C-alpha positions as CSV (number, residue, x, y, z in Angstrom):
1,M,-25.2,28.0,-0.8
2,G,-21.8,25.2,-2.7
3,I,-20.8,22.3,-2.1
4,G,-17.3,24.2,-0.8
5,A,-19.3,27.1,1.7
6,S,-21.1,23.9,2.8
7,I,-17.0,21.9,3.2
8,V,-15.9,25.0,4.4
9,L,-18.7,25.8,7.8
10,I,-18.3,21.8,7.8
11,A,-15.7,22.6,8.4
12,V,-15.0,25.7,10.7
13,G,-17.9,23.7,13.3
14,A,-15.2,21.4,13.3
15,I,-12.8,22.8,14.4
16,L,-14.7,24.8,17.3
17,R,-16.6,21.8,18.3
18,F,-13.5,20.0,18.5
19,A,-10.4,21.3,18.7
20,V,-11.0,24.4,20.3
21,T,-11.6,25.3,23.9
22,I,-12.6,29.2,24.3
23,H,-14.2,30.4,27.1
24,S,-15.5,34.3,26.5
25,N,-18.6,36.4,27.9
26,L,-20.0,38.9,25.5
27,G,-21.1,41.5,27.8
28,S,-23.2,39.5,30.0
29,T,-23.4,36.7,28.2
30,H,-21.5,33.5,28.6
31,V,-20.8,31.6,24.4
32,N,-20.6,28.1,24.4
33,W,-18.5,27.2,21.5
34,N,-19.2,23.6,20.6
35,I,-22.5,24.7,20.4
36,V,-21.6,27.2,17.8
37,G,-19.9,24.5,16.4
38,D,-22.5,22.3,16.8
39,V,-25.0,24.4,14.3
40,L,-22.1,25.3,12.1
41,M,-21.9,22.1,10.8
42,V,-25.2,20.6,10.7
43,V,-26.1,24.4,9.1
44,G,-23.6,22.0,6.7
45,A,-25.0,19.4,6.1
46,I,-28.0,20.5,5.1
47,G,-26.4,22.7,2.6
48,L,-24.7,19.8,0.7
49,V,-27.3,17.6,1.5
50,M,-29.1,19.9,-1.1
51,A,-26.3,21.7,-3.3
52,L,-26.4,17.5,-4.4
53,I,-30.5,16.9,-5.1
54,W,-30.1,20.6,-6.7
55,M,-26.9,19.9,-8.5
56,A,-28.6,15.5,-9.4
57,A,-32.0,17.2,-10.6
58,A,-29.9,19.7,-12.6
59,S,-28.3,17.2,-14.5
60,R,-31.1,15.5,-15.4
61,R,-33.0,18.2,-17.5
62,T,-31.9,18.1,-21.2
63,T,-32.3,20.9,-24.3
64,T,-33.0,19.6,-27.7
65,V,-32.1,21.9,-30.5
66,T,-33.5,22.2,-33.2
67,N,-32.2,23.4,-36.9
68,G,-34.8,25.6,-39.5
69,N,-35.2,21.4,-41.1
70,Y,-36.4,20.1,-37.9
71,E,-33.5,17.7,-37.6
72,P,-32.3,17.2,-33.3
73,V,-28.9,19.5,-33.0
74,D,-26.7,18.0,-30.2
75,R,-25.5,21.2,-28.3
76,P,-21.2,20.5,-27.4
């Protein structure tokens, strides 16, 4: 999950949690949309943290390319 998807999940979760009052039943099951919003916000926050950690780890990797004379050449 990328940063954009995480932010979308957080935004949708916040809308469901704080801005929507829906009372619905799916079949015989009552759906608490506030809890659904909380779960979406938590999943989005976890995905955002994981994406940031992954990006930080990926930025520390370096690649050295050598030409035929074994002199380091920087890639653009």
